C-alpha positions in Angstrom: 49.7 -33.6 -89.9 49.7 -33.2 -86.1 46.9 -35.7 -85.7 45.5 -38.9 -87.0 41.9 -40.0 -87.5 40.6 -42.7 -85.1 39.6 -46.0 -86.7 35.9 -46.3 -87.4 35.2 -48.9 -84.7 37.0 -46.8 -82.1 35.0 -43.7 -83.1 31.8 -45.7 -82.8 32.7 -47.0 -79.4 33.7 -43.5 -78.3 30.3 -42.2 -79.4 28.5 -45.0 -77.7 30.4 -44.4 -74.5 29.7 -40.7 -74.5 26.0 -41.4 -75.1 25.7 -43.7 -72.1 27.9 -41.5 -69.9 25.8 -38.4 -70.7 22.6 -40.3 -69.9 24.0 -41.3 -66.6 24.9 -37.6 -65.8 21.3 -36.7 -66.6 19.9 -39.4 -64.4 22.2 -38.4 -61.5 20.9 -34.9 -61.7 17.4 -36.2 -61.5 18.4 -38.4 -58.6 19.7 -35.4 -56.8 16.3 -33.8 -56.9 14.9 -36.7 -54.8 17.9 -37.3 -52.6 17.2 -38.3 -49.0 13.9 -39.7 -47.9 10.3 -38.8 -47.1 8.3 -40.4 -44.3 5.4 -40.1 -42.0 6.1 -39.1 -38.4 3.4 -39.6 -35.7 3.0 -36.5 -33.5 0.4 -35.7 -30.8 -1.8 -34.2 -33.5 -1.5 -37.1 -35.9 0.8 -38.1 -38.8 3.0 -35.4 -40.3 4.9 -35.8 -43.6 8.7 -35.2 -43.2 11.3 -34.7 -45.9 14.9 -35.5 -44.8 18.0 -34.8 -46.9 20.3 -35.7 -44.0 20.0 -36.6 -40.3 20.4 -32.9 -39.5 18.2 -31.5 -42.2 14.5 -32.4 -41.9 11.5 -30.4 -43.1 7.9 -30.9 -42.0 5.6 -30.7 -45.1 2.3 -30.8 -43.3 -0.3 -33.1 -41.7 -1.5 -36.2 -43.5 -4.2 -35.3 -46.0 -5.0 -35.7 -49.7 -2.4 -33.2 -50.7 0.5 -34.6 -48.6 -0.5 -38.2 -49.5 -0.1 -37.2 -53.2 3.3 -35.5 -52.5 4.5 -38.7 -50.7 3.3 -40.9 -53.5 4.9 -38.9 -56.3 8.2 -38.6 -54.4 8.5 -42.3 -53.6 7.5 -43.3 -57.2 10.0 -40.8 -58.7 12.8 -41.9 -56.4 12.3 -45.6 -57.2 12.3 -44.7 -60.9 15.4 -42.6 -61.0 17.4 -44.9 -58.6 16.6 -47.9 -60.9 17.6 -45.9 -63.9 20.9 -44.7 -62.3 21.8 -48.3 -61.3 21.1 -49.6 -64.8 23.1 -46.8 -66.5 26.0 -47.4 -64.1 26.1 -51.0 -65.3 26.1 -49.8 -68.9 29.0 -47.4 -68.2 31.0 -50.1 -66.6 30.5 -52.3 -69.7 31.6 -49.4 -71.9 34.7 -48.9 -69.7 35.8 -52.5 -70.4 35.2 -52.0 -74.1 37.1 -48.7 -74.1 40.0 -50.4 -72.5 39.9 -53.3 -74.9 39.7 -51.1 -78.0 42.1 -48.5 -76.6 39.6 -45.8 -77.1 41.2 -43.3 -74.8 44.6 -42.2 -73.6 44.0 -39.5 -71.0 46.1 -40.3 -67.9 44.0 -42.3 -65.4 45.0 -40.0 -62.6 43.5 -37.0 -64.5 40.2 -38.9 -65.1 40.2 -39.8 -61.4 40.6 -36.2 -60.3 37.8 -35.0 -62.6 35.6 -37.8 -61.3 36.3 -37.0 -57.7 35.7 -33.2 -58.2 32.3 -34.1 -59.7 31.5 -36.5 -56.9 32.4 -33.8 -54.3 30.2 -31.2 -56.1 33.3 -29.1 -56.9 33.7 -29.6 -60.6 31.9 -26.4 -61.6 34.5 -24.4 -59.6 37.4 -25.4 -61.9 38.5 -25.4 -65.6 41.1 -27.8 -66.9 43.6 -25.6 -68.8 46.9 -26.0 -70.5 48.1 -29.1 -72.3 45.5 -31.4 -70.8 42.7 -29.4 -72.6 44.0 -31.2 -75.7 42.4 -34.5 -74.5 39.0 -32.8 -74.6 39.6 -31.4 -78.1 40.9 -34.6 -79.6 38.1 -36.6 -78.1 35.5 -34.2 -79.6 37.2 -34.3 -82.9 37.7 -38.1 -83.0 41.4 -37.9 -83.6 44.7 -38.6 -81.9 47.0 -35.6 -81.6 50.7 -36.5 -81.9 52.3 -37.4 -78.6 55.0 -34.8 -78.7 52.4 -32.0 -78.5 50.7 -33.7 -75.5 53.7 -34.4 -73.3 53.3 -33.0 -69.8 53.6 -34.2 -66.2 51.2 -31.8 -64.6 47.6 -30.6 -64.9 46.6 -27.0 -64.3 43.2 -26.4 -62.7 42.0 -22.8 -62.9 39.9 -22.0 -59.8 36.9 -19.7 -60.3 37.6 -17.0 -57.8 34.1 -15.5 -58.3 32.6 -18.7 -56.7 35.0 -18.7 -53.7 32.2 -18.3 -51.1 30.2 -21.3 -52.3 33.4 -23.3 -52.6 34.5 -22.4 -49.1 31.1 -23.6 -47.8 31.6 -27.0 -49.5 35.1 -27.2 -48.1 34.2 -26.6 -44.4 34.9 -30.2 -43.4 37.5 -31.1 -46.0 40.7 -29.9 -47.6 41.7 -29.9 -51.3 44.8 -32.0 -50.7 42.5 -34.4 -48.9 40.3 -34.7 -51.9 43.3 -35.4 -54.1 44.3 -38.1 -51.7 41.0 -39.9 -52.3 42.2 -40.3 -55.9 45.8 -41.2 -55.0 46.8 -41.4 -51.4 50.4 -40.5 -52.3 49.5 -36.9 -53.2 51.3 -34.4 -51.0 51.9 -30.7 -51.0 55.1 -30.1 -53.0 57.9 -28.7 -51.0 58.5 -25.1 -51.9 55.4 -24.9 -54.1 52.2 -23.9 -52.1 50.1 -24.2 -55.3 51.2 -27.7 -56.2 50.4 -31.3 -55.1 52.6 -34.1 -56.4 52.2 -37.9 -56.1 54.8 -40.6 -55.9 55.0 -40.9 -59.7 55.9 -37.3 -60.0 52.6 -36.2 -61.4 51.6 -32.7 -60.3 48.4 -30.9 -59.8 48.7 -27.1 -60.0 45.8 -24.9 -58.8 45.9 -21.4 -60.4 43.6 -18.3 -60.2 43.2 -15.0 -61.9 45.1 -12.0 -60.6 43.2 -10.6 -57.5 40.7 -7.9 -58.4 37.7 -6.2 -56.9 36.9 -8.0 -53.6 39.1 -11.1 -54.3 41.0 -12.1 -51.2 44.7 -12.3 -51.6 46.4 -14.5 -50.7 43.7 -17.2 -50.4 43.9 -20.9 -49.3 41.6 -23.7 -50.6 40.5 -24.5 -47.1 41.0 -23.7 -43.4 43.5 -26.5 -43.1 47.0 -25.4 -42.4 48.8 -27.4 -45.1 46.4 -27.1 -47.9 46.9 -25.6 -51.4 47.2 -21.9 -52.0 46.3 -21.1 -55.6 48.9 -19.0 -57.5 47.9 -16.0 -59.6 48.5 -16.2 -63.3 48.4 -13.4 -65.9 46.2 -15.4 -68.3 43.7 -16.3 -65.6 41.2 -13.6 -66.3 41.1 -14.3 -70.0 40.7 -18.0 -69.5 38.0 -17.6 -66.8 36.0 -15.3 -69.0 36.3 -17.4 -72.2 33.4 -19.6 -73.4 33.6 -23.1 -71.9 34.1 -26.3 -73.8 32.8 -29.5 -72.2 33.7 -33.0 -73.4 33.8 -36.6 -72.2 37.4 -37.8 -72.0 38.4 -41.4 -71.8 41.4 -42.7 -69.8 43.9 -45.3 -70.9 42.2 -47.6 -68.4 38.8 -47.0 -70.1 37.3 -44.9 -67.4 35.4 -41.7 -68.3 34.9 -38.2 -66.9 33.7 -34.9 -68.1 36.4 -32.3 -68.7 35.4 -28.6 -68.8 38.0 -26.3 -70.3 38.1 -23.2 -72.5 36.8 -23.0 -76.0 39.4 -24.0 -78.6 39.5 -20.5 -80.2 40.5 -19.1 -76.8 43.1 -21.9 -76.4 44.6 -20.9 -79.7 44.7 -17.2 -78.8 46.4 -17.8 -75.5 48.9 -20.3 -76.8 49.9 -18.1 -79.7 50.6 -15.3 -77.2 52.6 -17.5 -75.0 54.6 -18.8 -77.9 55.9 -15.3 -78.6 56.1 -14.0 -75.0 59.7 -13.0 -74.1 59.1 -14.0 -70.5 57.9 -17.5 -71.4 60.3 -20.4 -70.8 62.1 -20.8 -74.2 61.8 -24.6 -73.9 58.0 -24.3 -73.9 57.4 -21.6 -76.5 57.8 -24.2 -79.4 55.3 -26.5 -77.8 52.9 -23.6 -77.3 53.1 -22.7 -80.9 52.6 -26.3 -82.0 49.6 -26.7 -79.8 48.0 -23.6 -81.1 48.6 -24.8 -84.7 47.1 -28.2 -84.2 43.9 -26.9 -82.5 43.6 -24.2 -85.2 43.8 -27.0 -87.8 41.1 -29.0 -86.1 38.9 -25.8 -86.2 39.8 -25.2 -89.9 38.9 -28.8 -90.8 35.6 -28.4 -89.0 36.5 -31.2 -86.6 35.9 -28.9 -83.7 33.0 -26.5 -83.0 33.0 -23.4 -80.9 32.2 -25.4 -77.8 29.8 -27.9 -76.2 28.3 -27.4 -72.8 27.3 -29.7 -70.0 23.5 -29.3 -69.5 24.2 -28.4 -65.8 26.7 -25.7 -66.6 26.3 -22.2 -67.9 28.7 -20.5 -70.3 30.8 -18.2 -68.5 42.0 -11.6 -71.9 47.1 -10.1 -69.8 50.4 -11.5 -70.2 52.6 -11.4 -67.1 56.2 -12.5 -66.4 56.6 -16.2 -65.7 58.0 -17.2 -62.3 57.4 -20.9 -62.2 58.6 -22.6 -65.4 56.7 -25.9 -64.9 53.3 -24.2 -64.8 52.0 -23.8 -68.3 50.4 -20.5 -67.8 52.4 -17.4 -66.9 52.6 -16.8 -63.2 53.0 -13.5 -61.5 55.8 -13.2 -59.0 53.9 -13.4 -55.7 54.2 -17.1 -55.0 56.5 -16.6 -52.1 54.2 -14.1 -50.5 51.3 -16.5 -50.9 53.2 -19.3 -49.2 54.1 -17.3 -46.1 50.9 -15.3 -45.8 49.2 -15.3 -42.3 46.1 -17.3 -41.6 43.7 -14.2 -41.8 44.5 -14.0 -45.5 42.4 -17.1 -46.0 39.1 -15.5 -45.2 
């Protein structure tokens, strides 16, 4: 067996934690609908209702009358209601974090949970899929098992960037950089020397940003922001297949008890890709065995009906190319254009 069943009390706590965390996600989405404020502004013609989502974004909704009075009343009532609910659920989540830690419910690396939390907080989570070995944390959590550690060993996380959403992503990154976002999780993250697609912290943990091979109107090469020393995603042969696979969304728990939502590819797609990698002549021989083992354990979880096709975050919609490997430490096969991406001129980032 490549996995063991979690003890009953741990499974129960995991389910309780997921329930509270999912409720908090829902409450935060409701909170986003009433973000900012609504107030009356006195003009020369009388009071005017104003909706403000920021100091620079204010909308006049009309003069004071029965209609705008009702709009104001509903808005303030709803905002108070959802803010109270979010605060209450945040307390519940913190309580479950402590219980998770005490009962050793999770074992996902805290830095990974922190990255997923930060991407969600920055509104960037929907632009990425967690792929490679770290997807196993989502599968084992959904199945209520522990996969044997040898199958899980890795010191890097692969984040597949959705190139189709690059325009929306670029808008969100106008005043930031991806490496800067990672620094909010761990201030020691720096761009790895000689690897334009990789950030590494002082513990040696790496974050690799990958993308599909450029097609149609995809810019190539492309940087994550307009900052000079930011990450340049590297193209991988399996990127198109992973990006077009059904998504699988699951709450993962860190060894410190913290929780985050991980979105990855459906387990069937994982099995297919890993099987292909395990027999690819261009794959690092040292990794082909692990690829094969990973495909076997996930297939076993599917065969035992411990995993379903996929589960989806309520806010997400559901959305194959083998190429030679150039960078051995990236789990997905990388096409040989990394050097070109690193040295590309600034106009390539448009």
